[in-house]
C-alpha positions in Angstrom: 89.9 110.6 62.2 87.5 110.4 59.3 84.5 112.5 58.3 81.9 109.9 57.4 78.9 112.2 56.8 78.5 116.0 56.3 75.6 118.1 55.2 74.7 121.8 55.8 73.8 121.1 59.5 75.8 117.9 60.5 79.3 116.6 60.4 79.7 113.1 61.7 83.3 112.2 62.4 84.6 108.7 63.4 87.8 108.6 65.3 89.7 108.2 68.6 88.6 111.0 71.0 92.3 111.4 72.1 93.1 112.4 68.6 90.2 114.9 68.4 91.5 116.5 71.7 95.0 117.2 70.4 94.6 120.8 69.7 91.8 120.2 67.3 88.8 122.6 67.5 85.6 121.1 66.1 84.1 124.5 65.9 86.9 126.3 64.1 88.2 123.5 61.9 84.7 122.6 60.6 82.7 125.7 61.3 80.6 123.8 63.6 78.6 126.0 66.1 77.1 123.4 68.4 79.6 120.5 68.5 78.4 117.3 70.4 80.8 114.5 71.2 79.3 111.0 71.3 81.8 108.5 72.9 82.1 105.1 74.3 85.2 105.4 76.3 87.6 102.6 77.6 85.9 101.3 80.6 87.3 99.8 83.8 87.8 96.0 83.6 88.3 96.1 79.8 90.4 93.0 79.0 94.2 93.7 79.2 95.6 94.9 75.9 92.2 95.1 74.1 92.2 98.8 73.7 94.5 101.7 73.9 94.4 103.2 77.5 93.2 100.0 79.2 96.0 100.5 81.8 94.2 103.5 83.5 90.8 104.1 81.9 89.5 106.5 84.5 92.6 108.9 83.9 92.3 108.5 80.1 88.5 109.5 80.3 89.2 112.4 82.7 91.9 113.8 80.4 89.7 113.6 77.3 86.6 114.8 78.9 88.5 117.8 80.4 89.8 118.7 76.9 86.3 118.5 75.4 84.8 120.9 77.9 85.6 124.0 75.8 85.3 122.3 72.5 81.8 120.9 72.6 78.4 122.2 73.6 77.3 118.7 74.8 78.7 115.2 75.2 77.0 111.8 75.1 78.8 109.1 77.1 77.6 105.5 76.4 77.2 103.5 79.6 76.8 99.8 79.0 74.8 97.3 80.9 77.8 96.4 83.3 79.3 99.9 83.4 80.1 101.3 86.9 78.3 104.7 87.0 81.0 106.0 89.4 83.1 106.3 86.3 81.1 109.4 85.2 82.9 111.3 87.9 85.5 111.9 85.3 83.0 114.2 83.4 83.5 117.8 84.1 80.7 119.6 86.0 80.4 122.2 83.2 78.4 119.5 81.3 74.8 119.0 82.4 73.8 115.6 83.4 70.8 113.9 81.9 69.6 110.3 82.4 
């Protein structure tokens, strides 16, 4: 994980969301009151071996999203042009859904 920008209102962190979830609290570790996770997860049909988690992307996303439910106020999930929207079922219902 790498902090790539920080000011009085914003901290932008670049990293693997699985690492962010390993007992790390955005709010406590960085004094962030309204943490928002922006993610482009491993999607189904990713070429074999291209990304960590390619074997079971739905379960990977579900695990990460579930971990984030108490650590973030909001989450933005990137859906690409060919993404299957059913994949969003992995997102906990505690997050509001906007299109």
